[in-house]
mmCIF file as gemmi writes it, N, C-alpha and C atoms, coordinates in Angstrom:
data_model
loop_
_atom_site.group_PDB
_atom_site.id
_atom_site.type_symbol
_atom_site.label_atom_id
_atom_site.label_alt_id
_atom_site.label_comp_id
_atom_site.label_asym_id
_atom_site.label_entity_id
_atom_site.label_seq_id
_atom_site.pdbx_PDB_ins_code
_atom_site.Cartn_x
_atom_site.Cartn_y
_atom_site.Cartn_z
_atom_site.occupancy
_atom_site.B_iso_or_equiv
_atom_site.pdbx_formal_charge
_atom_site.auth_seq_id
_atom_site.auth_asym_id
_atom_site.pdbx_PDB_model_num
ATOM 1 N N . MET Axp A 1 ? 0.85 -1.171 0 1 0 ? 1 A 1
ATOM 2 C CA . MET Axp A 1 ? 0 0 0 1 0 ? 1 A 1
ATOM 3 C C . MET Axp A 1 ? 0.896 1.235 0 1 0 ? 1 A 1
ATOM 4 N N . SER Axp A 2 ? 0.569 2.188 -0.857 1 0 ? 2 A 1
ATOM 5 C CA . SER Axp A 2 ? 1.405 3.388 -0.936 1 0 ? 2 A 1
ATOM 6 C C . SER Axp A 2 ? 1 4.381 0.143 1 0 ? 2 A 1
ATOM 7 N N . ASN Axp A 3 ? 1.815 5.401 0.315 1 0 ? 3 A 1
ATOM 8 C CA . ASN Axp A 3 ? 1.52 6.426 1.32 1 0 ? 3 A 1
ATOM 9 C C . ASN Axp A 3 ? 0.253 7.198 0.992 1 0 ? 3 A 1
ATOM 10 N N . GLU Axp A 4 ? -0.034 7.408 -0.304 1 0 ? 4 A 1
ATOM 11 C CA . GLU Axp A 4 ? -1.237 8.138 -0.692 1 0 ? 4 A 1
ATOM 12 C C . GLU Axp A 4 ? -2.49 7.355 -0.318 1 0 ? 4 A 1
ATOM 13 N N . ASP Axp A 5 ? -2.485 6.035 -0.528 1 0 ? 5 A 1
ATOM 14 C CA . ASP Axp A 5 ? -3.633 5.211 -0.173 1 0 ? 5 A 1
ATOM 15 C C . ASP Axp A 5 ? -3.827 5.179 1.344 1 0 ? 5 A 1
ATOM 16 N N . GLN Axp A 6 ? -2.742 5.168 2.066 1 0 ? 6 A 1
ATOM 17 C CA . GLN Axp A 6 ? -2.827 5.13 3.518 1 0 ? 6 A 1
ATOM 18 C C . GLN Axp A 6 ? -3.385 6.451 4.047 1 0 ? 6 A 1
ATOM 19 N N . ASP Axp A 7 ? -3.016 7.579 3.448 1 0 ? 7 A 1
ATOM 20 C CA . ASP Axp A 7 ? -3.523 8.884 3.871 1 0 ? 7 A 1
ATOM 21 C C . ASP Axp A 7 ? -5.025 8.994 3.613 1 0 ? 7 A 1
ATOM 22 N N . ASP Axp A 8 ? -5.513 8.396 2.529 1 0 ? 8 A 1
ATOM 23 C CA . ASP Axp A 8 ? -6.936 8.46 2.204 1 0 ? 8 A 1
ATOM 24 C C . ASP Axp A 8 ? -7.777 7.663 3.199 1 0 ? 8 A 1
ATOM 25 N N . ASN Axp A 9 ? -7.214 6.632 3.791 1 0 ? 9 A 1
ATOM 26 C CA . ASN Axp A 9 ? -7.97 5.764 4.684 1 0 ? 9 A 1
ATOM 27 C C . ASN Axp A 9 ? -7.919 6.207 6.146 1 0 ? 9 A 1
ATOM 28 N N . GLU Axp A 10 ? -7.185 7.268 6.463 1 0 ? 10 A 1
ATOM 29 C CA . GLU Axp A 10 ? -7.103 7.733 7.842 1 0 ? 10 A 1
ATOM 30 C C . GLU Axp A 10 ? -8.408 8.406 8.252 1 0 ? 10 A 1
ATOM 31 N N . VAL Axp A 11 ? -8.741 8.274 9.524 1 0 ? 11 A 1
ATOM 32 C CA . VAL Axp A 11 ? -9.981 8.832 10.049 1 0 ? 11 A 1
ATOM 33 C C . VAL Axp A 11 ? -9.648 10.096 10.821 1 0 ? 11 A 1
ATOM 34 N N . ASN Axp A 12 ? -10.488 11.121 10.636 1 0 ? 12 A 1
ATOM 35 C CA . ASN Axp A 12 ? -10.33 12.361 11.39 1 0 ? 12 A 1
ATOM 36 C C . ASN Axp A 12 ? -10.897 12.142 12.785 1 0 ? 12 A 1
ATOM 37 N N . GLU Axp A 13 ? -10.044 12.017 13.782 1 0 ? 13 A 1
ATOM 38 C CA . GLU Axp A 13 ? -10.491 11.718 15.143 1 0 ? 13 A 1
ATOM 39 C C . GLU Axp A 13 ? -10.996 12.956 15.874 1 0 ? 13 A 1
ATOM 40 N N . ASP Axp A 14 ? -10.779 14.15 15.312 1 0 ? 14 A 1
ATOM 41 C CA . ASP Axp A 14 ? -11.22 15.379 15.962 1 0 ? 14 A 1
ATOM 42 C C . ASP Axp A 14 ? -12.682 15.694 15.669 1 0 ? 14 A 1
ATOM 43 N N . GLY Axp A 15 ? -13.313 14.998 14.757 1 0 ? 15 A 1
ATOM 44 C CA . GLY Axp A 15 ? -14.696 15.278 14.392 1 0 ? 15 A 1
ATOM 45 C C . GLY Axp A 15 ? -14.759 16.225 13.215 1 0 ? 15 A 1
ATOM 46 N N . PRO Axp A 16 ? -15.954 16.63 12.839 1 0 ? 16 A 1
ATOM 47 C CA . PRO Axp A 16 ? -16.117 17.438 11.632 1 0 ? 16 A 1
ATOM 48 C C . PRO Axp A 16 ? -15.707 18.889 11.797 1 0 ? 16 A 1
ATOM 49 N N . GLY Axp A 17 ? -15.646 19.408 12.993 1 0 ? 17 A 1
ATOM 50 C CA . GLY Axp A 17 ? -15.286 20.798 13.183 1 0 ? 17 A 1
ATOM 51 C C . GLY Axp A 17 ? -16.517 21.69 13.124 1 0 ? 17 A 1
ATOM 52 N N . ILE Axp A 18 ? -16.312 22.996 13.208 1 0 ? 18 A 1
ATOM 53 C CA . ILE Axp A 18 ? -17.408 23.969 13.242 1 0 ? 18 A 1
ATOM 54 C C . ILE Axp A 18 ? -17.561 24.592 11.867 1 0 ? 18 A 1
ATOM 55 N N . ASN Axp A 19 ? -18.809 24.606 11.387 1 0 ? 19 A 1
ATOM 56 C CA . ASN Axp A 19 ? -19.11 25.269 10.116 1 0 ? 19 A 1
ATOM 57 C C . ASN Axp A 19 ? -19.477 26.705 10.439 1 0 ? 19 A 1
ATOM 58 N N . GLY Axp A 20 ? -18.625 27.659 10.132 1 0 ? 20 A 1
ATOM 59 C CA . GLY Axp A 20 ? -18.819 29.042 10.54 1 0 ? 20 A 1
ATOM 60 C C . GLY Axp A 20 ? -19.311 29.953 9.453 1 0 ? 20 A 1
ATOM 61 N N . ASP Axp A 21 ? -20.068 29.425 8.476 1 0 ? 21 A 1
ATOM 62 C CA . ASP Axp A 21 ? -20.538 30.312 7.424 1 0 ? 21 A 1
ATOM 63 C C . ASP Axp A 21 ? -21.717 31.153 7.909 1 0 ? 21 A 1
ATOM 64 N N . THR Axp A 22 ? -22.059 32.181 7.147 1 0 ? 22 A 1
ATOM 65 C CA . THR Axp A 22 ? -23.073 33.157 7.56 1 0 ? 22 A 1
ATOM 66 C C . THR Axp A 22 ? -24.454 32.537 7.688 1 0 ? 22 A 1
ATOM 67 N N . ALA Axp A 23 ? -24.81 31.647 6.786 1 0 ? 23 A 1
ATOM 68 C CA . ALA Axp A 23 ? -26.137 31.041 6.834 1 0 ? 23 A 1
ATOM 69 C C . ALA Axp A 23 ? -26.333 30.244 8.127 1 0 ? 23 A 1
ATOM 70 N N . SER Axp A 24 ? -25.299 29.577 8.593 1 0 ? 24 A 1
ATOM 71 C CA . SER Axp A 24 ? -25.407 28.811 9.836 1 0 ? 24 A 1
ATOM 72 C C . SER Axp A 24 ? -25.662 29.726 11.024 1 0 ? 24 A 1
ATOM 73 N N . TRP Axp A 25 ? -24.947 30.811 11.082 1 0 ? 25 A 1
ATOM 74 C CA . TRP Axp A 25 ? -25.124 31.73 12.207 1 0 ? 25 A 1
ATOM 75 C C . TRP Axp A 25 ? -26.477 32.42 12.141 1 0 ? 25 A 1
ATOM 76 N N . LEU Axp A 26 ? -26.945 32.78 10.944 1 0 ? 26 A 1
ATOM 77 C CA . LEU Axp A 26 ? -28.262 33.396 10.822 1 0 ? 26 A 1
ATOM 78 C C . LEU Axp A 26 ? -29.358 32.433 11.246 1 0 ? 26 A 1
ATOM 79 N N . TYR Axp A 27 ? -29.19 31.169 10.917 1 0 ? 27 A 1
ATOM 80 C CA . TYR Axp A 27 ? -30.184 30.165 11.319 1 0 ? 27 A 1
ATOM 81 C C . TYR Axp A 27 ? -30.217 30.023 12.832 1 0 ? 27 A 1
ATOM 82 N N . VAL Axp A 28 ? -29.059 29.952 13.449 1 0 ? 28 A 1
ATOM 83 C CA . VAL Axp A 28 ? -29.006 29.759 14.897 1 0 ? 28 A 1
ATOM 84 C C . VAL Axp A 28 ? -29.492 31.005 15.631 1 0 ? 28 A 1
ATOM 85 N N . LEU Axp A 29 ? -29.033 32.177 15.22 1 0 ? 29 A 1
ATOM 86 C CA . LEU Axp A 29 ? -29.352 33.4 15.946 1 0 ? 29 A 1
ATOM 87 C C . LEU Axp A 29 ? -30.712 33.973 15.581 1 0 ? 29 A 1
ATOM 88 N N . GLY Axp A 30 ? -31.207 33.676 14.377 1 0 ? 30 A 1
ATOM 89 C CA . GLY Axp A 30 ? -32.488 34.24 13.954 1 0 ? 30 A 1
ATOM 90 C C . GLY Axp A 30 ? -33.582 33.218 13.788 1 0 ? 30 A 1
ATOM 91 N N . GLY Axp A 31 ? -33.253 32.093 13.198 1 0 ? 31 A 1
ATOM 92 C CA . GLY Axp A 31 ? -34.278 31.113 12.854 1 0 ? 31 A 1
ATOM 93 C C . GLY Axp A 31 ? -34.857 30.397 14.055 1 0 ? 31 A 1
ATOM 94 N N . ILE Axp A 32 ? -34.019 29.961 14.946 1 0 ? 32 A 1
ATOM 95 C CA . ILE Axp A 32 ? -34.502 29.212 16.112 1 0 ? 32 A 1
ATOM 96 C C . ILE Axp A 32 ? -35.36 30.095 17.026 1 0 ? 32 A 1
ATOM 97 N N . PRO Axp A 33 ? -34.947 31.318 17.36 1 0 ? 33 A 1
ATOM 98 C CA . PRO Axp A 33 ? -35.847 32.173 18.166 1 0 ? 33 A 1
ATOM 99 C C . PRO Axp A 33 ? -37.157 32.486 17.447 1 0 ? 33 A 1
ATOM 100 N N . MET Axp A 34 ? -37.122 32.657 16.123 1 0 ? 34 A 1
ATOM 101 C CA . MET Axp A 34 ? -38.356 32.927 15.383 1 0 ? 34 A 1
ATOM 102 C C . MET Axp A 34 ? -39.289 31.716 15.41 1 0 ? 34 A 1
ATOM 103 N N . MET Axp A 35 ? -38.735 30.511 15.346 1 0 ? 35 A 1
ATOM 104 C CA . MET Axp A 35 ? -39.583 29.32 15.444 1 0 ? 35 A 1
ATOM 105 C C . MET Axp A 35 ? -40.217 29.234 16.829 1 0 ? 35 A 1
ATOM 106 N N . ILE Axp A 36 ? -39.471 29.569 17.866 1 0 ? 36 A 1
ATOM 107 C CA . ILE Axp A 36 ? -40.016 29.544 19.226 1 0 ? 36 A 1
ATOM 108 C C . ILE Axp A 36 ? -41.141 30.557 19.359 1 0 ? 36 A 1
ATOM 109 N N . ILE Axp A 37 ? -40.93 31.78 18.845 1 0 ? 37 A 1
ATOM 110 C CA . ILE Axp A 37 ? -41.966 32.81 18.9 1 0 ? 37 A 1
ATOM 111 C C . ILE Axp A 37 ? -43.192 32.369 18.116 1 0 ? 37 A 1
ATOM 112 N N . PHE Axp A 38 ? -42.993 31.781 16.935 1 0 ? 38 A 1
ATOM 113 C CA . PHE Axp A 38 ? -44.105 31.31 16.114 1 0 ? 38 A 1
ATOM 114 C C . PHE Axp A 38 ? -44.951 30.292 16.867 1 0 ? 38 A 1
ATOM 115 N N . PHE Axp A 39 ? -44.315 29.306 17.487 1 0 ? 39 A 1
ATOM 116 C CA . PHE Axp A 39 ? -45.074 28.272 18.184 1 0 ? 39 A 1
ATOM 117 C C . PHE Axp A 39 ? -45.75 28.818 19.441 1 0 ? 39 A 1
ATOM 118 N N . VAL Axp A 40 ? -45.124 29.744 20.141 1 0 ? 40 A 1
ATOM 119 C CA . VAL Axp A 40 ? -45.755 30.346 21.315 1 0 ? 40 A 1
ATOM 120 C C . VAL Axp A 40 ? -47.004 31.112 20.9 1 0 ? 40 A 1
ATOM 121 N N . VAL Axp A 41 ? -46.906 31.895 19.82 1 0 ? 41 A 1
ATOM 122 C CA . VAL Axp A 41 ? -48.067 32.647 19.331 1 0 ? 41 A 1
ATOM 123 C C . VAL Axp A 41 ? -49.135 31.692 18.816 1 0 ? 41 A 1
ATOM 124 N N . LEU Axp A 42 ? -48.739 30.67 18.073 1 0 ? 42 A 1
ATOM 125 C CA . LEU Axp A 42 ? -49.702 29.711 17.529 1 0 ? 42 A 1
ATOM 126 C C . LEU Axp A 42 ? -50.489 29.026 18.643 1 0 ? 42 A 1
ATOM 127 N N . PHE Axp A 43 ? -49.796 28.474 19.631 1 0 ? 43 A 1
ATOM 128 C CA . PHE Axp A 43 ? -50.477 27.78 20.715 1 0 ? 43 A 1
ATOM 129 C C . PHE Axp A 43 ? -51.239 28.751 21.612 1 0 ? 43 A 1
ATOM 130 N N . GLY Axp A 44 ? -50.765 29.994 21.703 1 0 ? 44 A 1
ATOM 131 C CA . GLY Axp A 44 ? -51.526 31.001 22.441 1 0 ? 44 A 1
ATOM 132 C C . GLY Axp A 44 ? -52.849 31.303 21.765 1 0 ? 44 A 1
ATOM 133 N N . LEU Axp A 45 ? -52.843 31.425 20.434 1 0 ? 45 A 1
ATOM 134 C CA . LEU Axp A 45 ? -54.086 31.66 19.699 1 0 ? 45 A 1
ATOM 135 C C . LEU Axp A 45 ? -55.021 30.464 19.796 1 0 ? 45 A 1
ATOM 136 N N . VAL Axp A 46 ? -54.464 29.276 19.677 1 0 ? 46 A 1
ATOM 137 C CA . VAL Axp A 46 ? -55.284 28.073 19.795 1 0 ? 46 A 1
ATOM 138 C C . VAL Axp A 46 ? -55.905 28.002 21.185 1 0 ? 46 A 1
ATOM 139 N N . GLY Axp A 47 ? -55.145 28.298 22.207 1 0 ? 47 A 1
ATOM 140 C CA . GLY Axp A 47 ? -55.668 28.269 23.571 1 0 ? 47 A 1
ATOM 141 C C . GLY Axp A 47 ? -56.738 29.317 23.801 1 0 ? 47 A 1
ATOM 142 N N . SER Axp A 48 ? -56.541 30.515 23.236 1 0 ? 48 A 1
ATOM 143 C CA . SER Axp A 48 ? -57.554 31.559 23.43 1 0 ? 48 A 1
ATOM 144 C C . SER Axp A 48 ? -58.837 31.226 22.679 1 0 ? 48 A 1
ATOM 145 N N . CYS Axp A 49 ? -58.734 30.65 21.495 1 0 ? 49 A 1
ATOM 146 C CA . CYS Axp A 49 ? -59.931 30.24 20.764 1 0 ? 49 A 1
ATOM 147 C C . CYS Axp A 49 ? -60.624 29.092 21.474 1 0 ? 49 A 1
ATOM 148 N N . ASP Axp A 50 ? -59.858 28.201 22.081 1 0 ? 50 A 1
ATOM 149 C CA . ASP Axp A 50 ? -60.445 27.073 22.797 1 0 ? 50 A 1
ATOM 150 C C . ASP Axp A 50 ? -61.163 27.547 24.06 1 0 ? 50 A 1
ATOM 151 N N . SER Axp A 51 ? -60.616 28.55 24.712 1 0 ? 51 A 1
ATOM 152 C CA . SER Axp A 51 ? -61.242 29.033 25.938 1 0 ? 51 A 1
ATOM 153 C C . SER Axp A 51 ? -62.557 29.76 25.641 1 0 ? 51 A 1
ATOM 154 N N . GLN Axp A 52 ? -62.715 30.292 24.42 1 0 ? 52 A 1
ATOM 155 C CA . GLN Axp A 52 ? -63.96 30.966 24.032 1 0 ? 52 A 1
ATOM 156 C C . GLN Axp A 52 ? -64.935 30 23.353 1 0 ? 52 A 1
ATOM 157 N N . ASN Axp A 53 ? -64.577 28.736 23.279 1 0 ? 53 A 1
ATOM 158 C CA . ASN Axp A 53 ? -65.403 27.698 22.645 1 0 ? 53 A 1
ATOM 159 C C . ASN Axp A 53 ? -65.757 28.047 21.202 1 0 ? 53 A 1
ATOM 160 N N . MET Axp A 54 ? -64.796 28.576 20.456 1 0 ? 54 A 1
ATOM 161 C CA . MET Axp A 54 ? -65.015 28.884 19.043 1 0 ? 54 A 1
ATOM 162 C C . MET Axp A 54 ? -64.877 27.606 18.236 1 0 ? 54 A 1
ATOM 163 N N . MET Axp A 55 ? -65.796 27.422 17.293 1 0 ? 55 A 1
ATOM 164 C CA . MET Axp A 55 ? -65.72 26.273 16.401 1 0 ? 55 A 1
ATOM 165 C C . MET Axp A 55 ? -65.7 26.771 14.964 1 0 ? 55 A 1
ATOM 166 N N . PHE Axp A 56 ? -64.82 26.22 14.178 1 0 ? 56 A 1
ATOM 167 C CA . PHE Axp A 56 ? -64.723 26.564 12.773 1 0 ? 56 A 1
ATOM 168 C C . PHE Axp A 56 ? -65.287 25.429 11.939 1 0 ? 56 A 1
ATOM 169 N N . HIS Axp A 57 ? -66.272 25.715 11.141 1 0 ? 57 A 1
ATOM 170 C CA . HIS Axp A 57 ? -66.878 24.67 10.31 1 0 ? 57 A 1
ATOM 171 C C . HIS Axp A 57 ? -66.064 24.518 9.041 1 0 ? 57 A 1
ATOM 172 N N . GLY Axp A 58 ? -65.775 23.273 8.697 1 0 ? 58 A 1
ATOM 173 C CA . GLY Axp A 58 ? -64.921 23.058 7.553 1 0 ? 58 A 1
ATOM 174 C C . GLY Axp A 58 ? -65.445 22.231 6.503 1 0 ? 58 A 1
């Protein structure tokens, strides 16, 4: 086995590392809080409609 083949078969024991691109940071800093706010508002509206016994005919 040559040295090149041996280098290709080595495993990175440190893991994949951190992906520091802009889209990743925007998702973490903006997307996750927005999803939390969305679900809080959604379940708040559902709870308020349920407490008023509103029924939507479909």
